[in-house]
PDB file with one MODEL, atoms N, CA, C and O in Angstrom:
MODEL        1
ATOM      1  N   MET A   1      -9.327 -22.003 -28.414  1.00  0.00           N
ATOM      2  CA  MET A   1      -9.611 -20.619 -29.965  1.00  0.00           C
ATOM      3  C   MET A   1     -10.599 -19.557 -29.068  1.00  0.00           C
ATOM      4  O   MET A   1     -11.722 -19.933 -28.732  1.00  0.00           O
ATOM      5  N   VAL A   2     -10.135 -18.313 -28.736  1.00  0.00           N
ATOM      6  CA  VAL A   2     -10.735 -17.444 -28.830  1.00  0.00           C
ATOM      7  C   VAL A   2     -11.595 -16.881 -29.680  1.00  0.00           C
ATOM      8  O   VAL A   2     -11.002 -16.464 -30.675  1.00  0.00           O
ATOM      9  N   LYS A   3     -13.188 -16.623 -29.713  1.00  0.00           N
ATOM     10  CA  LYS A   3     -13.988 -15.775 -29.820  1.00  0.00           C
ATOM     11  C   LYS A   3     -13.992 -14.260 -29.892  1.00  0.00           C
ATOM     12  O   LYS A   3     -14.085 -13.637 -28.835  1.00  0.00           O
ATOM     13  N   PHE A   4     -13.907 -13.663 -30.955  1.00  0.00           N
ATOM     14  CA  PHE A   4     -14.368 -12.356 -31.197  1.00  0.00           C
ATOM     15  C   PHE A   4     -15.117 -11.370 -31.788  1.00  0.00           C
ATOM     16  O   PHE A   4     -14.696 -10.912 -32.850  1.00  0.00           O
ATOM     17  N   LYS A   5     -16.992 -10.593 -30.936  1.00  0.00           N
ATOM     18  CA  LYS A   5     -17.638 -10.339 -32.208  1.00  0.00           C
ATOM     19  C   LYS A   5     -17.091  -9.152 -31.768  1.00  0.00           C
ATOM     20  O   LYS A   5     -16.246  -8.747 -30.970  1.00  0.00           O
ATOM     21  N   VAL A   6     -18.250  -8.555 -32.956  1.00  0.00           N
ATOM     22  CA  VAL A   6     -18.340  -7.222 -32.735  1.00  0.00           C
ATOM     23  C   VAL A   6     -20.315  -6.816 -31.919  1.00  0.00           C
ATOM     24  O   VAL A   6     -21.374  -7.437 -32.009  1.00  0.00           O
ATOM     25  N   THR A   7     -19.962  -5.630 -31.273  1.00  0.00           N
ATOM     26  CA  THR A   7     -20.440  -4.695 -30.825  1.00  0.00           C
ATOM     27  C   THR A   7     -20.945  -3.855 -31.254  1.00  0.00           C
ATOM     28  O   THR A   7     -20.319  -2.892 -31.698  1.00  0.00           O
ATOM     29  N   LYS A   8     -22.590  -3.957 -31.270  1.00  0.00           N
ATOM     30  CA  LYS A   8     -23.482  -2.305 -31.915  1.00  0.00           C
ATOM     31  C   LYS A   8     -22.658  -1.036 -31.677  1.00  0.00           C
ATOM     32  O   LYS A   8     -21.956  -0.459 -32.508  1.00  0.00           O
ATOM     33  N   ASP A   9     -22.908  -0.633 -30.136  1.00  0.00           N
ATOM     34  CA  ASP A   9     -22.681   0.118 -29.488  1.00  0.00           C
ATOM     35  C   ASP A   9     -21.791   1.084 -29.675  1.00  0.00           C
ATOM     36  O   ASP A   9     -22.237   2.221 -29.519  1.00  0.00           O
ATOM     37  N   ASP A  10     -20.837   1.000 -29.918  1.00  0.00           N
ATOM     38  CA  ASP A  10     -19.619   1.716 -30.394  1.00  0.00           C
ATOM     39  C   ASP A  10     -18.888   1.340 -31.650  1.00  0.00           C
ATOM     40  O   ASP A  10     -17.954   1.854 -32.267  1.00  0.00           O
ATOM     41  N   GLY A  11     -19.741   0.105 -31.848  1.00  0.00           N
ATOM     42  CA  GLY A  11     -18.668  -0.016 -33.396  1.00  0.00           C
ATOM     43  C   GLY A  11     -17.050  -1.067 -33.491  1.00  0.00           C
ATOM     44  O   GLY A  11     -16.346  -1.325 -34.467  1.00  0.00           O
ATOM     45  N   LEU A  12     -16.925  -1.431 -32.166  1.00  0.00           N
ATOM     46  CA  LEU A  12     -15.306  -2.096 -31.800  1.00  0.00           C
ATOM     47  C   LEU A  12     -15.634  -2.931 -31.361  1.00  0.00           C
ATOM     48  O   LEU A  12     -16.499  -2.986 -30.486  1.00  0.00           O
ATOM     49  N   SER A  13     -14.798  -4.198 -32.034  1.00  0.00           N
ATOM     50  CA  SER A  13     -14.731  -5.564 -31.270  1.00  0.00           C
ATOM     51  C   SER A  13     -13.987  -5.576 -29.871  1.00  0.00           C
ATOM     52  O   SER A  13     -13.307  -4.809 -29.189  1.00  0.00           O
ATOM     53  N   GLU A  14     -14.561  -7.050 -29.810  1.00  0.00           N
ATOM     54  CA  GLU A  14     -13.724  -7.032 -28.161  1.00  0.00           C
ATOM     55  C   GLU A  14     -12.257  -7.510 -28.271  1.00  0.00           C
ATOM     56  O   GLU A  14     -11.688  -7.827 -27.226  1.00  0.00           O
ATOM     57  N   LEU A  15     -11.647  -7.583 -29.356  1.00  0.00           N
ATOM     58  CA  LEU A  15     -10.562  -7.412 -29.771  1.00  0.00           C
ATOM     59  C   LEU A  15      -9.639  -5.991 -29.901  1.00  0.00           C
ATOM     60  O   LEU A  15      -8.415  -5.860 -29.895  1.00  0.00           O
ATOM     61  N   ASP A  16     -10.646  -5.049 -30.012  1.00  0.00           N
ATOM     62  CA  ASP A  16     -10.220  -3.852 -30.926  1.00  0.00           C
ATOM     63  C   ASP A  16      -9.735  -3.409 -29.587  1.00  0.00           C
ATOM     64  O   ASP A  16      -8.584  -3.104 -29.273  1.00  0.00           O
ATOM     65  N   LYS A  17     -11.336  -3.434 -28.493  1.00  0.00           N
ATOM     66  CA  LYS A  17     -11.269  -3.125 -27.170  1.00  0.00           C
ATOM     67  C   LYS A  17     -10.123  -3.782 -26.066  1.00  0.00           C
ATOM     68  O   LYS A  17      -9.607  -3.247 -25.084  1.00  0.00           O
ATOM     69  N   ALA A  18      -9.970  -4.916 -26.531  1.00  0.00           N
ATOM     70  CA  ALA A  18      -8.612  -5.843 -25.920  1.00  0.00           C
ATOM     71  C   ALA A  18      -7.229  -4.611 -26.070  1.00  0.00           C
ATOM     72  O   ALA A  18      -6.760  -3.738 -25.340  1.00  0.00           O
ATOM     73  N   GLN A  19      -6.955  -5.127 -27.403  1.00  0.00           N
ATOM     74  CA  GLN A  19      -5.663  -4.188 -28.174  1.00  0.00           C
ATOM     75  C   GLN A  19      -5.569  -3.160 -27.517  1.00  0.00           C
ATOM     76  O   GLN A  19      -4.541  -2.834 -26.922  1.00  0.00           O
ATOM     77  N   ALA A  20      -6.899  -2.341 -27.536  1.00  0.00           N
ATOM     78  CA  ALA A  20      -6.286  -0.683 -27.123  1.00  0.00           C
ATOM     79  C   ALA A  20      -6.041  -1.111 -25.626  1.00  0.00           C
ATOM     80  O   ALA A  20      -4.873  -0.757 -25.468  1.00  0.00           O
ATOM     81  N   ARG A  21      -6.499  -1.722 -24.313  1.00  0.00           N
ATOM     82  CA  ARG A  21      -6.348  -2.413 -23.145  1.00  0.00           C
ATOM     83  C   ARG A  21      -5.208  -2.063 -22.749  1.00  0.00           C
ATOM     84  O   ARG A  21      -4.866  -1.146 -22.002  1.00  0.00           O
ATOM     85  N   VAL A  22      -4.406  -3.140 -23.496  1.00  0.00           N
ATOM     86  CA  VAL A  22      -3.144  -3.668 -23.690  1.00  0.00           C
ATOM     87  C   VAL A  22      -2.351  -2.511 -23.738  1.00  0.00           C
ATOM     88  O   VAL A  22      -1.319  -2.432 -23.072  1.00  0.00           O
ATOM     89  N   LYS A  23      -2.818  -1.441 -24.603  1.00  0.00           N
ATOM     90  CA  LYS A  23      -2.010  -0.231 -25.519  1.00  0.00           C
ATOM     91  C   LYS A  23      -1.616   0.460 -24.282  1.00  0.00           C
ATOM     92  O   LYS A  23      -0.423   0.647 -24.043  1.00  0.00           O
ATOM     93  N   GLU A  24      -3.077   1.075 -23.017  1.00  0.00           N
ATOM     94  CA  GLU A  24      -2.984   1.573 -21.879  1.00  0.00           C
ATOM     95  C   GLU A  24      -2.023   1.365 -20.995  1.00  0.00           C
ATOM     96  O   GLU A  24      -1.250   2.171 -20.478  1.00  0.00           O
ATOM     97  N   LEU A  25      -2.173  -0.234 -20.805  1.00  0.00           N
ATOM     98  CA  LEU A  25      -1.439  -1.043 -19.522  1.00  0.00           C
ATOM     99  C   LEU A  25      -0.260  -0.773 -20.017  1.00  0.00           C
ATOM    100  O   LEU A  25       0.417  -0.385 -19.066  1.00  0.00           O
ATOM    101  N   ASP A  26       0.630  -0.756 -21.384  1.00  0.00           N
ATOM    102  CA  ASP A  26       2.036  -1.227 -21.583  1.00  0.00           C
ATOM    103  C   ASP A  26       2.149   0.669 -21.692  1.00  0.00           C
ATOM    104  O   ASP A  26       2.381   0.971 -20.522  1.00  0.00           O
ATOM    105  N   LYS A  27       2.116   1.496 -22.203  1.00  0.00           N
ATOM    106  CA  LYS A  27       2.043   3.136 -21.381  1.00  0.00           C
ATOM    107  C   LYS A  27       2.012   2.820 -19.691  1.00  0.00           C
ATOM    108  O   LYS A  27       2.986   2.998 -18.960  1.00  0.00           O
ATOM    109  N   SER A  28       1.307   2.553 -19.451  1.00  0.00           N
ATOM    110  CA  SER A  28       1.621   2.388 -17.488  1.00  0.00           C
ATOM    111  C   SER A  28       2.331   2.206 -17.093  1.00  0.00           C
ATOM    112  O   SER A  28       3.122   2.886 -16.440  1.00  0.00           O
ATOM    113  N   LEU A  29       2.268   0.796 -17.471  1.00  0.00           N
ATOM    114  CA  LEU A  29       4.260   0.410 -17.470  1.00  0.00           C
ATOM    115  C   LEU A  29       5.103   1.140 -17.395  1.00  0.00           C
ATOM    116  O   LEU A  29       5.667   1.469 -16.352  1.00  0.00           O
ATOM    117  N   ALA A  30       5.418   1.655 -18.860  1.00  0.00           N
ATOM    118  CA  ALA A  30       6.601   2.129 -19.265  1.00  0.00           C
ATOM    119  C   ALA A  30       6.793   3.752 -18.018  1.00  0.00           C
ATOM    120  O   ALA A  30       7.952   4.015 -17.697  1.00  0.00           O
ATOM    121  N   ILE A  31       5.858   4.507 -17.546  1.00  0.00           N
ATOM    122  CA  ILE A  31       5.186   5.526 -16.776  1.00  0.00           C
ATOM    123  C   ILE A  31       5.745   4.998 -15.970  1.00  0.00           C
ATOM    124  O   ILE A  31       6.932   5.323 -15.942  1.00  0.00           O
ATOM    125  N   SER A  32       5.333   3.993 -14.942  1.00  0.00           N
ATOM    126  CA  SER A  32       5.754   3.354 -14.077  1.00  0.00           C
ATOM    127  C   SER A  32       7.522   3.229 -13.166  1.00  0.00           C
ATOM    128  O   SER A  32       8.116   3.677 -12.185  1.00  0.00           O
ATOM    129  N   LEU A  33       7.743   2.150 -14.520  1.00  0.00           N
ATOM    130  CA  LEU A  33       9.090   1.728 -14.814  1.00  0.00           C
ATOM    131  C   LEU A  33      10.177   3.231 -14.528  1.00  0.00           C
ATOM    132  O   LEU A  33      11.104   3.372 -13.730  1.00  0.00           O
ATOM    133  N   GLU A  34       9.561   4.249 -15.598  1.00  0.00           N
ATOM    134  CA  GLU A  34      10.704   4.973 -15.427  1.00  0.00           C
ATOM    135  C   GLU A  34      10.765   6.162 -13.635  1.00  0.00           C
ATOM    136  O   GLU A  34      11.723   6.565 -12.975  1.00  0.00           O
ATOM    137  N   ILE A  35       9.456   6.309 -13.487  1.00  0.00           N
ATOM    138  CA  ILE A  35       9.162   7.196 -12.351  1.00  0.00           C
ATOM    139  C   ILE A  35       9.882   5.805 -10.976  1.00  0.00           C
ATOM    140  O   ILE A  35      10.066   6.274  -9.853  1.00  0.00           O
ATOM    141  N   ASN A  36      10.123   4.700 -11.113  1.00  0.00           N
ATOM    142  CA  ASN A  36      11.301   3.524 -10.116  1.00  0.00           C
ATOM    143  C   ASN A  36      12.125   3.694 -10.179  1.00  0.00           C
ATOM    144  O   ASN A  36      12.858   3.695  -9.190  1.00  0.00           O
ATOM    145  N   GLU A  37      12.673   4.029 -11.775  1.00  0.00           N
ATOM    146  CA  GLU A  37      14.394   3.941 -12.220  1.00  0.00           C
ATOM    147  C   GLU A  37      14.572   5.472 -11.208  1.00  0.00           C
ATOM    148  O   GLU A  37      15.604   5.451 -10.538  1.00  0.00           O
ATOM    149  N   SER A  38      13.628   6.865 -11.017  1.00  0.00           N
ATOM    150  CA  SER A  38      13.779   8.076 -10.773  1.00  0.00           C
ATOM    151  C   SER A  38      14.132   7.236  -9.600  1.00  0.00           C
ATOM    152  O   SER A  38      15.287   6.965  -9.272  1.00  0.00           O
ATOM    153  N   HIS A  39      13.078   6.851  -9.005  1.00  0.00           N
ATOM    154  CA  HIS A  39      12.933   6.916  -7.294  1.00  0.00           C
ATOM    155  C   HIS A  39      13.847   6.102  -6.979  1.00  0.00           C
ATOM    156  O   HIS A  39      14.012   6.149  -5.760  1.00  0.00           O
ATOM    157  N   GLN A  40      14.779   5.105  -7.653  1.00  0.00           N
ATOM    158  CA  GLN A  40      16.307   4.500  -7.299  1.00  0.00           C
ATOM    159  C   GLN A  40      16.908   5.319  -6.799  1.00  0.00           C
ATOM    160  O   GLN A  40      17.110   5.611  -5.620  1.00  0.00           O
ATOM    161  N   ARG A  41      17.419   5.982  -8.322  1.00  0.00           N
ATOM    162  CA  ARG A  41      18.278   7.121  -8.142  1.00  0.00           C
ATOM    163  C   ARG A  41      18.129   7.695  -6.981  1.00  0.00           C
ATOM    164  O   ARG A  41      18.813   7.437  -5.990  1.00  0.00           O
ATOM    165  N   TYR A  42      17.154   8.570  -7.044  1.00  0.00           N
ATOM    166  CA  TYR A  42      17.137   9.646  -5.701  1.00  0.00           C
ATOM    167  C   TYR A  42      17.245   9.204  -4.333  1.00  0.00           C
ATOM    168  O   TYR A  42      17.238  10.062  -3.451  1.00  0.00           O
ATOM    169  N   ASN A  43      17.356   7.829  -3.996  1.00  0.00           N
ATOM    170  CA  ASN A  43      17.189   6.977  -2.664  1.00  0.00           C
ATOM    171  C   ASN A  43      18.589   6.781  -2.597  1.00  0.00           C
ATOM    172  O   ASN A  43      19.089   6.651  -1.480  1.00  0.00           O
ATOM    173  N   GLY A  44      19.373   6.733  -3.698  1.00  0.00           N
ATOM    174  CA  GLY A  44      20.932   6.006  -4.059  1.00  0.00           C
ATOM    175  C   GLY A  44      21.887   7.277  -3.217  1.00  0.00           C
ATOM    176  O   GLY A  44      22.657   7.183  -2.261  1.00  0.00           O
ATOM    177  N   LYS A  45      21.312   8.842  -4.301  1.00  0.00           N
ATOM    178  CA  LYS A  45      21.822   9.844  -3.462  1.00  0.00           C
ATOM    179  C   LYS A  45      21.871  10.126  -2.009  1.00  0.00           C
ATOM    180  O   LYS A  45      22.800  10.439  -1.264  1.00  0.00           O
ATOM    181  N   LEU A  46      20.389   9.891  -1.785  1.00  0.00           N
ATOM    182  CA  LEU A  46      20.061   9.842  -0.300  1.00  0.00           C
ATOM    183  C   LEU A  46      20.484   9.522   0.794  1.00  0.00           C
ATOM    184  O   LEU A  46      20.662  10.281   1.747  1.00  0.00           O
ATOM    185  N   GLN A  47      20.762   7.910   0.733  1.00  0.00           N
ATOM    186  CA  GLN A  47      21.353   7.343   1.377  1.00  0.00           C
ATOM    187  C   GLN A  47      23.117   7.709   0.916  1.00  0.00           C
ATOM    188  O   GLN A  47      23.485   7.702   2.091  1.00  0.00           O
ATOM    189  N   THR A  48      23.817   7.870   0.502  1.00  0.00           N
ATOM    190  CA  THR A  48      25.002   8.423   0.111  1.00  0.00           C
ATOM    191  C   THR A  48      24.763   9.516   1.308  1.00  0.00           C
ATOM    192  O   THR A  48      24.991   9.258   2.490  1.00  0.00           O
ATOM    193  N   ARG A  49      24.388  10.472   0.947  1.00  0.00           N
ATOM    194  CA  ARG A  49      24.022  11.842   1.839  1.00  0.00           C
ATOM    195  C   ARG A  49      23.998  11.249   3.476  1.00  0.00           C
ATOM    196  O   ARG A  49      24.795  11.642   4.328  1.00  0.00           O
ATOM    197  N   VAL A  50      22.924  10.231   3.724  1.00  0.00           N
ATOM    198  CA  VAL A  50      22.640   9.532   4.783  1.00  0.00           C
ATOM    199  C   VAL A  50      24.302   9.408   5.380  1.00  0.00           C
ATOM    200  O   VAL A  50      24.837   9.856   6.394  1.00  0.00           O
ATOM    201  N   THR A  51      24.742   8.693   4.391  1.00  0.00           N
ATOM    202  CA  THR A  51      25.922   8.101   5.520  1.00  0.00           C
ATOM    203  C   THR A  51      27.106   9.231   5.773  1.00  0.00           C
ATOM    204  O   THR A  51      27.721   9.205   6.839  1.00  0.00           O
ATOM    205  N   GLU A  52      27.430  10.290   4.697  1.00  0.00           N
ATOM    206  CA  GLU A  52      28.142  10.990   5.068  1.00  0.00           C
ATOM    207  C   GLU A  52      28.012  12.057   6.289  1.00  0.00           C
ATOM    208  O   GLU A  52      28.897  12.650   6.906  1.00  0.00           O
ATOM    209  N   LEU A  53      26.403  12.098   6.439  1.00  0.00           N
ATOM    210  CA  LEU A  53      26.167  13.267   7.773  1.00  0.00           C
ATOM    211  C   LEU A  53      26.534  12.021   9.131  1.00  0.00           C
ATOM    212  O   LEU A  53      27.243  12.326  10.090  1.00  0.00           O
ATOM    213  N   GLU A  54      26.162  11.201   9.033  1.00  0.00           N
ATOM    214  CA  GLU A  54      26.127   9.968   9.883  1.00  0.00           C
ATOM    215  C   GLU A  54      28.081  10.045  10.164  1.00  0.00           C
ATOM    216  O   GLU A  54      28.486  10.047  11.327  1.00  0.00           O
ATOM    217  N   GLU A  55      29.071  10.100   9.017  1.00  0.00           N
ATOM    218  CA  GLU A  55      29.761  10.429   9.110  1.00  0.00           C
ATOM    219  C   GLU A  55      30.893  11.465  10.296  1.00  0.00           C
ATOM    220  O   GLU A  55      31.876  11.432  11.037  1.00  0.00           O
ATOM    221  N   ASP A  56      29.570  12.488   9.601  1.00  0.00           N
ATOM    222  CA  ASP A  56      30.234  13.675  10.181  1.00  0.00           C
ATOM    223  C   ASP A  56      29.881  13.981  11.429  1.00  0.00           C
ATOM    224  O   ASP A  56      30.577  14.809  12.016  1.00  0.00           O
ATOM    225  N   ASN A  57      28.673  13.358  12.148  1.00  0.00           N
ATOM    226  CA  ASN A  57      27.598  13.234  13.133  1.00  0.00           C
ATOM    227  C   ASN A  57      29.261  12.399  14.468  1.00  0.00           C
ATOM    228  O   ASN A  57      29.583  12.680  15.623  1.00  0.00           O
ATOM    229  N   LYS A  58      29.877  11.296  13.353  1.00  0.00           N
ATOM    230  CA  LYS A  58      30.306  10.668  14.470  1.00  0.00           C
ATOM    231  C   LYS A  58      31.789  11.575  14.795  1.00  0.00           C
ATOM    232  O   LYS A  58      32.328  11.586  15.901  1.00  0.00           O
ATOM    233  N   LYS A  59      32.282  12.287  13.631  1.00  0.00           N
ATOM    234  CA  LYS A  59      34.208  13.160  13.832  1.00  0.00           C
ATOM    235  C   LYS A  59      33.401  13.767  15.237  1.00  0.00           C
ATOM    236  O   LYS A  59      33.874  13.681  16.370  1.00  0.00           O
ATOM    237  N   LEU A  60      31.847  14.506  14.839  1.00  0.00           N
ATOM    238  CA  LEU A  60      31.966  15.880  15.521  1.00  0.00           C
ATOM    239  C   LEU A  60      31.866  15.208  17.136  1.00  0.00           C
ATOM    240  O   LEU A  60      32.830  15.521  17.835  1.00  0.00           O
ATOM    241  N   SER A  61      31.142  14.597  17.603  1.00  0.00           N
ATOM    242  CA  SER A  61      30.670  13.547  18.881  1.00  0.00           C
ATOM    243  C   SER A  61      32.302  13.337  19.358  1.00  0.00           C
ATOM    244  O   SER A  61      32.866  13.937  20.273  1.00  0.00           O
ATOM    245  N   GLU A  62      32.819  12.410  18.549  1.00  0.00           N
ATOM    246  CA  GLU A  62      34.337  12.419  18.656  1.00  0.00           C
ATOM    247  C   GLU A  62      35.552  13.644  19.459  1.00  0.00           C
ATOM    248  O   GLU A  62      36.507  13.383  20.192  1.00  0.00           O
ATOM    249  N   GLN A  63      34.969  15.209  18.894  1.00  0.00           N
ATOM    250  CA  GLN A  63      35.989  15.919  19.185  1.00  0.00           C
ATOM    251  C   GLN A  63      34.871  16.361  20.229  1.00  0.00           C
ATOM    252  O   GLN A  63      35.265  16.845  21.290  1.00  0.00           O
ATOM    253  N   ILE A  64      33.595  16.239  20.017  1.00  0.00           N
ATOM    254  CA  ILE A  64      33.276  17.541  21.685  1.00  0.00           C
ATOM    255  C   ILE A  64      33.884  15.925  23.099  1.00  0.00           C
ATOM    256  O   ILE A  64      34.288  16.240  24.218  1.00  0.00           O
ATOM    257  N   THR A  65      33.818  14.812  22.776  1.00  0.00           N
ATOM    258  CA  THR A  65      34.192  14.317  23.716  1.00  0.00           C
ATOM    259  C   THR A  65      35.338  14.560  23.913  1.00  0.00           C
ATOM    260  O   THR A  65      35.531  14.855  25.092  1.00  0.00           O
ATOM    261  N   ASP A  66      36.414  14.582  23.165  1.00  0.00           N
ATOM    262  CA  ASP A  66      37.850  14.814  23.227  1.00  0.00           C
ATOM    263  C   ASP A  66      38.127  16.448  24.025  1.00  0.00           C
ATOM    264  O   ASP A  66      39.228  16.857  24.393  1.00  0.00           O
ATOM    265  N   GLN A  67      37.033  17.064  24.131  1.00  0.00           N
ATOM    266  CA  GLN A  67      36.796  18.828  24.579  1.00  0.00           C
ATOM    267  C   GLN A  67      37.142  18.748  25.598  1.00  0.00           C
ATOM    268  O   GLN A  67      38.165  19.110  26.179  1.00  0.00           O
ATOM    269  N   VAL A  68      35.321  17.709  26.181  1.00  0.00           N
ATOM    270  CA  VAL A  68      35.272  17.467  27.117  1.00  0.00           C
ATOM    271  C   VAL A  68      36.341  16.764  28.281  1.00  0.00           C
ATOM    272  O   VAL A  68      36.400  17.258  29.407  1.00  0.00           O
ATOM    273  N   ASP A  69      36.739  16.194  28.102  1.00  0.00           N
ATOM    274  CA  ASP A  69      37.474  15.114  28.331  1.00  0.00           C
ATOM    275  C   ASP A  69      38.429  15.978  29.025  1.00  0.00           C
ATOM    276  O   ASP A  69      39.449  15.499  29.520  1.00  0.00           O
TER     277      ASP A  69
ENDMDL
END
C-alpha cells in the first residue's frame, strides 16, 4: 500500500502533486500525438511529391536521351 502525506510547505499532498503531474503528462502526450499525426500526414504528402518528381525526372531524362541520339 502506498501512503501519501500532507506537506506543510504548500498544503498539497503527495497524491495531489502526483495527480497534477499525471494531468500535465497526459496533456503533453496528447499534444505530442497530434504533432506526430500531423507530421505523418505531411511526410506522406512529401513522399507522394518526391515520387512524382522522380517520375518526371525519368521522363525528361529519356526525352533528352532520345533527342541526343
